[in-house]
C-alpha positions, 0 to 999 in steps of 0.5 A: 459455516465451517471455519476455514483456516484460510479465512483465519489467516486472512483475518490475522493478516488483516490484524497485523496490517491494521496495527502496523499502518495505524502506527504509521498514520498516528506518527505522521498525524502527530508530527508537524514536521512530517508534512512534506509531499513525500510523507503525505504520500506515505500517509496515503499509503498507510491509510489505504493499507490500514483500511484494507486491514480493517476490511479483511477483519470485517470480511471475516466477521461478517462472513461468519457472524452476519451473513448477508448479501448486502453486507458481502457486497459492501465488504468486497467493495470496501476491500477493492477500494482500499487495495486499489488505493494502496496500489495507486499510492505506490504508483504516486510514490514512484512518480514522486521519486522520479520527479524528485530526481528528474526535476530536482531544482523545482521539486520543492516548489508549490507546483510539486505540492499541487501535483502530489495532491492532484495525484492523490485525489485522482487515485482515491477517486478512481479507487472509490469508483472501483469499490462502488462498482460491485455495490451499484450492480456489477456483481454476480449475485443473480447470475452465477455464470458470470462469477469470477474466482472472487465472488461476488465480483464478475469476470469482467470486473476482475479483468478490469482490476487486473488490467489496471494493475498490469498497467500500473506495474508497467508504469512503475517498472518504466519509472524505476528503470528511468530512476536507475538511469538517473542515479547511475548518470549522477554517479558517473558525473560525480566520478568525472568531477573527482576524476575517479569513482570512489568506493563510497559512490559505487556502494551508494549507487549499488545500494540505491539500485538494489533498493529499487529492485527490492521494492518493485520485486516485492510489489510484483511478487505479491500481486502478480500471481493473484492478478494473473489468476483472476484472468486465467482462473475459472470459478469452478476451480477449488477456492484454495487457488484463490486463497493461495494467491490472495494471501501473498497479495495482502502481505504487500500491505504488511511489508509497505510500512517497513519499506516506506515508513519504518526505514525512514530516519525521520519517522523513526525519530518521530516514533521514539518521540511519540512512544517516549511521550506516551511512556513519560505521561503514564509514569507521571500519572502513576507517580501522583499521590493523593495529596497532589490532587 
């Protein structure tokens, strides 16, 4: 088959996603201090995005090297499960942020840890089931009329995936609105206690609301076009439309490490410790002389 530039861009995107998130996973696994519920959720998100990046690379390889319907189904199912786990992890992070503000006094209890682990188990379980649907027969390999804009997924399959995304997006939107209300209410209470709203409180509140808007806006801008096109699109449309909406969706997995990991000071500190440790180890190995053996 002729090499498509869109497939090349998806492969490049997958490579960047895999490299970024592999570093996050390595940092969290390497640092014993990063074992709090928040970093467990960030690790889940990074793992899902890492698998999604690997899935994009494998899809490119199997599409142009090993052409097989079975392999195609496995790759598509792997991508569906990975991206579903990524979106579900984003929802779990949003719920965690809401709970940390709404139940601030009891947030660090064992009940919260159990809730986080339950959410993650449910998110990965549902994602795995969604990924297995094409493999177990919900595909259009034997009925081309049932194909969607994403072959070999059926129209009903992508409709289910899109409906699940819209539901998650609405839940996240509602939770972020509630988070903004809590943040503004806390700022107002501090202002009443100090009899005035200082510039630092105003800046902090504005920064917090702006950060939430950027997070939700990035997520919506990345996935909404693809989710909408999966519902309204027709398989007879040119494939460029599918690629043009799918490619921005992959960028969300590329941006997630920057928003949720690399901006965190503890992860930055652990990253420098990890990189400096590797660098010092290499230097010490190179500096050894034959007489030291």
